[in-house]
C-alpha positions in Angstrom: 0.1 -0.2 0.0 1.0 3.7 -0.6 1.9 5.1 2.7 0.7 8.5 1.5 -2.7 7.1 0.5 -5.3 8.9 2.4 -6.3 5.8 4.4 -2.8 6.0 5.8 -2.8 9.6 7.1 -0.6 10.5 9.3 -3.3 13.3 10.3 -5.3 16.3 8.3 -3.9 19.3 8.7 -4.9 23.1 6.9 -2.2 25.2 6.5 -2.9 28.9 6.8 -0.7 31.7 4.5 -0.8 34.5 2.8 2.1 33.7 1.0 2.0 30.9 -1.6 5.6 29.8 -1.8 5.5 29.4 2.3 2.2 27.5 1.7 3.7 25.1 -1.1 7.2 24.8 0.7 5.2 23.1 4.1 2.4 21.2 1.7 5.4 19.5 -0.3 7.4 19.0 3.0 4.3 17.5 5.1 2.5 15.6 1.9 6.4 13.7 1.7 6.4 12.7 5.6 2.5 11.6 5.1 0.2 13.8 6.2 -3.0 14.9 4.0 -2.4 18.6 3.7 -4.9 21.3 2.8 -4.2 25.0 2.2 -5.6 28.9 2.7 -4.5 31.8 1.4 -6.6 33.9 3.8 -8.5 33.6 7.2 -12.1 33.1 5.4 -10.7 30.9 3.0 -10.2 28.9 5.6 -13.0 29.3 7.1 -14.8 27.9 4.2 -12.1 25.1 4.0 -13.0 23.7 7.4 -16.5 24.1 7.6 -16.3 21.6 4.0 -14.3 19.1 6.7 -12.7 19.5 9.4 -8.9 19.2 10.2 -7.8 17.5 12.6 -5.2 20.2 12.8 -4.2 24.0 11.6 -1.4 25.6 11.3 -1.6 29.4 11.0 -0.1 32.3 10.0 -0.1 35.9 12.1 0.3 38.2 9.2 -2.2 38.3 6.8 -4.5 40.9 5.3 -8.0 41.1 5.7 -8.2 39.1 8.8 -4.8 38.5 10.9 -4.4 34.9 12.4 -4.9 35.8 16.2 -8.9 37.3 14.4 -9.2 34.0 12.5 -8.5 31.9 16.2 -10.6 33.8 17.5 -13.3 33.0 15.0 -12.6 29.4 15.5 -12.8 29.3 18.6 -16.0 31.2 19.2 -17.9 28.3 16.7 -19.0 25.4 18.5 -18.6 23.2 15.8 -15.1 24.5 15.3 -13.9 25.4 18.5 -11.9 21.9 19.2 -9.3 21.9 16.6 -6.0 22.8 17.3 -4.5 25.8 16.2 -0.6 26.2 16.0 0.4 29.7 15.6 3.7 29.6 13.0 5.0 33.1 12.2 8.2 35.5 11.9 7.0 37.6 15.1 9.2 36.2 18.0 8.2 38.8 20.5 7.1 37.7 23.9 4.0 40.1 23.8 3.2 38.3 20.2 3.2 34.0 21.8 1.4 35.5 25.1 -1.7 36.9 22.5 -0.9 33.8 20.4 -2.4 31.5 23.4 -4.8 33.9 24.8 -6.7 33.5 21.6 -6.3 29.8 21.7 -3.8 28.9 20.3 -2.1 25.4 21.7 1.3 26.0 20.3 3.6 28.8 18.6 6.2 27.8 16.4 8.8 31.2 15.0 9.7 31.3 11.4 12.2 30.3 9.9 11.6 26.9 11.4 13.2 23.4 11.4 10.8 20.7 10.0 11.7 18.8 12.5 10.1 20.7 14.8 7.3 21.4 13.4 6.8 17.7 12.9 7.3 17.3 16.0 5.4 19.8 17.6 2.2 18.1 15.2 2.6 14.7 16.4 2.4 16.1 19.8 -1.0 17.9 19.2 -2.2 14.6 17.1 -1.6 12.5 19.7 -3.4 14.8 21.9 -6.0 15.0 20.1 -6.4 11.2 19.0 -6.3 10.7 23.2 -8.8 13.0 23.6 -11.1 11.4 21.3 -10.4 7.9 22.4 -11.5 9.1 25.6 -14.0 10.9 24.1 -15.9 7.7 22.4 -15.2 5.4 25.5 -17.4 8.5 27.7 -20.0 7.9 24.7 -19.7 4.1 25.1 -20.2 3.8 28.9 -23.3 6.1 28.7 -24.3 3.9 26.1 -23.6 0.7 27.7 -25.2 2.4 31.2 -28.3 3.4 29.5 -28.6 -0.6 28.4 -28.1 -1.5 31.6 -30.8 1.2 33.0 -33.5 -0.1 30.4 -32.3 -3.9 30.9 -33.2 -3.1 34.8 -36.0 -0.9 34.2 -37.6 -4.1 32.2 -36.7 -6.8 34.7 -38.5 -4.9 37.3 -41.6 -4.4 35.1 -41.7 -8.4 34.3 -40.8 -9.2 38.0 -44.0 -7.1 38.7 -46.1 -8.0 36.1 -48.1 -11.3 35.5 -47.3 -13.0 32.3 -50.3 -14.1 31.7 -52.7 -11.2 32.3 -50.3 -8.8 31.9 -51.5 -7.2 35.3 -50.0 -6.5 38.1 -48.8 -10.0 40.0 -49.4 -10.5 43.9 -45.5 -9.5 44.6 -46.5 -5.8 42.7 -49.9 -5.9 44.9 -48.4 -6.7 48.3 -45.7 -4.1 47.5 -48.5 -0.8 46.4 -50.7 -2.0 49.7 -48.1 -1.3 52.3 -46.8 2.0 50.2 -50.6 3.3 50.2 -51.2 2.3 53.3 -48.6 4.0 54.9 -49.7 7.1 52.7 -53.2 7.1 53.6 -52.1 6.7 57.4 -50.4 9.6 56.7 -52.9 11.8 55.2 -55.9 9.7 57.3 -58.3 9.1 54.3 -60.1 6.2 52.8 -57.8 2.6 50.8 -60.5 0.5 49.0 -59.8 -3.0 48.9 -62.1 -5.2 46.0 -61.5 -8.6 46.1 -63.0 -10.4 42.8 -63.4 -14.1 41.8 -64.7 -15.9 38.8 -67.8 -17.6 39.7 -67.5 -21.7 38.9 -63.7 -21.0 37.3 -62.9 -24.7 38.0 -66.1 -25.8 36.4 -65.1 -23.4 33.4 -61.9 -24.9 32.8 -63.5 -28.3 33.1 -66.0 -27.1 30.0 -63.3 -25.7 27.8 -59.6 -26.5 29.1 -56.7 -24.5 30.3 -56.4 -22.3 27.3 -59.7 -21.5 27.4 -59.5 -20.6 30.6 -56.2 -18.5 30.2 -58.2 -17.1 27.6 -60.7 -15.8 29.7 -58.2 -14.9 32.4 -56.4 -12.2 30.2 -60.0 -11.2 28.7 -61.5 -10.6 32.2 -58.1 -8.9 33.6 -57.9 -6.6 31.0 -61.9 -6.0 31.0 -60.8 -4.7 34.9 -58.0 -3.0 34.1 -59.8 -0.4 31.8 -62.1 0.5 34.6 -59.2 1.2 36.9 -57.2 3.5 34.9 -56.2 5.9 37.6 -52.5 6.4 38.2 -53.3 5.8 41.8 -55.0 2.5 41.2 -54.0 -0.9 40.7 -55.1 -3.9 39.3 -53.4 -7.2 40.1 -53.8 -10.8 39.8 -54.2 -11.8 43.3 -54.0 -15.4 42.6 -55.6 -18.3 40.4 -58.7 -16.6 38.8 -58.9 -14.3 41.9 -58.2 -10.1 41.1 -58.1 -7.3 43.3 -58.3 -3.8 42.4 -57.0 -0.7 44.9 -58.2 2.0 45.2 -56.5 5.3 46.6 -58.3 7.6 48.2 -61.9 6.2 48.0 -64.5 5.1 50.4 -67.3 2.4 50.3 -69.4 3.8 48.4 -67.2 5.0 45.8 -65.8 1.5 45.3 -69.1 0.3 45.0 -69.7 2.4 41.9 -66.3 1.2 40.4 -67.4 -3.0 41.3 -70.6 -2.4 39.3 -68.6 -0.6 36.3 -66.2 -4.1 36.3 -69.2 -6.0 36.5 -71.0 -4.2 33.5 -67.6 -4.9 31.6 -67.4 -8.0 31.9 -71.1 -8.2 31.3 -70.2 -6.9 27.7 -67.7 -9.5 27.2 -70.1 -12.1 27.1 -68.0 -14.9 27.4 -69.9 -18.1 27.4 -70.1 -20.6 30.5 -72.1 -23.3 30.3 -71.3 -24.8 33.1 -72.4 -21.9 35.8 -75.3 -22.4 38.1 -75.8 -18.5 37.9 -75.5 -17.4 34.1 -74.8 -18.3 30.9 -72.1 -16.1 30.5 -68.8 -15.2 33.0 -69.8 -12.9 35.9 -67.7 -12.5 39.2 -68.3 -12.3 42.8 -66.6 -9.2 44.6 -66.0 -8.2 48.3 -65.4 -4.5 48.8 -63.9 -2.7 51.6 -62.4 0.4 53.0 -60.6 1.9 56.0 -59.1 4.7 57.1 -55.5 3.3 58.2 -54.8 3.7 61.8 -51.7 2.5 64.1 -54.2 -0.4 65.5 -55.0 -1.8 61.9 -52.5 -3.2 58.9 -53.2 -4.1 55.1 -53.8 -7.7 56.1 -57.1 -6.2 58.4 -58.4 -4.4 54.8 -58.0 -7.6 52.8 -59.6 -9.9 55.6 -62.7 -7.7 55.0 -63.1 -7.7 51.2 -62.1 -11.0 51.8 -65.5 -12.2 54.3 -67.4 -9.4 52.1 -66.3 -11.6 48.9 -67.0 -14.8 50.9 -70.6 -13.3 51.6 -71.1 -12.2 48.1 -70.8 -15.8 47.1 -72.7 -17.3 50.2 -76.0 -15.0 48.6 -75.7 -16.5 45.2 -72.5 -14.8 43.4 -72.3 -12.5 40.5 -72.6 -9.7 43.2 -70.1 -7.0 44.7 -70.8 -6.7 48.7 -69.3 -4.0 50.9 -68.1 -5.0 53.9 -69.3 -2.8 56.9 -66.7 -1.7 59.1 -67.5 -1.4 62.6 
């Protein structure tokens, strides 16, 4: 391969000098050493060239018409897209004042004319190495951020899966327990009602025996999704409590309000009209629901709310199923 081919270039350099003979000398020397070199005879042309393709580094003369090297450098440093390109001043001006000003406007180095090509190359390589290391560091930071984001996203998905019932795609029992505990403490502080509806599909064992386990799974999924569409507030939770049982936690809701939600759930299930020829109460799938609403106190626990709702659900079944009963708190 040709060592001077663009793909093998040691670096992309832009030379800015108003004297063509200076440009030709440096261009020839640096090209022979394996660098890709472009040139511009003024600051304005340099800006156009840079915006067309960013160089790795700029060699900039100071004494030029229209814009001197200091002004060109300041223009580059004021542009967010160009400000990171290192600029090496190369000038016949050798006063300390000139060198200090070069660094003040953003230059990274200063080479005095007449120069030795070995010195120019050594300075170039130093700053090109810094740029390469900086680029590698930036790439590493980007990769680490991407990895961190991917891990966060994976953890988020795992968290969702850990709290989701795989069949019905609503919250699982673990999520129910955690949510109820948090809401209980919240309502204990606020001294407001929290309500729970426990729901059981009537004669579900017979449903499974009649329609098979696949039919039973389809029924559970449809019922769960219908319940979830009724209780949609961000402060509500619909969960699979176990088997064919579901639970709805209603934040800031008394027994009367919970009964309204239960009625809406009954209507939603009735609208599904899922056939159930083995039921003793209807030829369609129906629900028995128990409702409890409490204001949490230090003497009570979340289990008290569950027990009350469970007793109310048992009463609903005992009274003929296909109904919602609210527990009367004494």
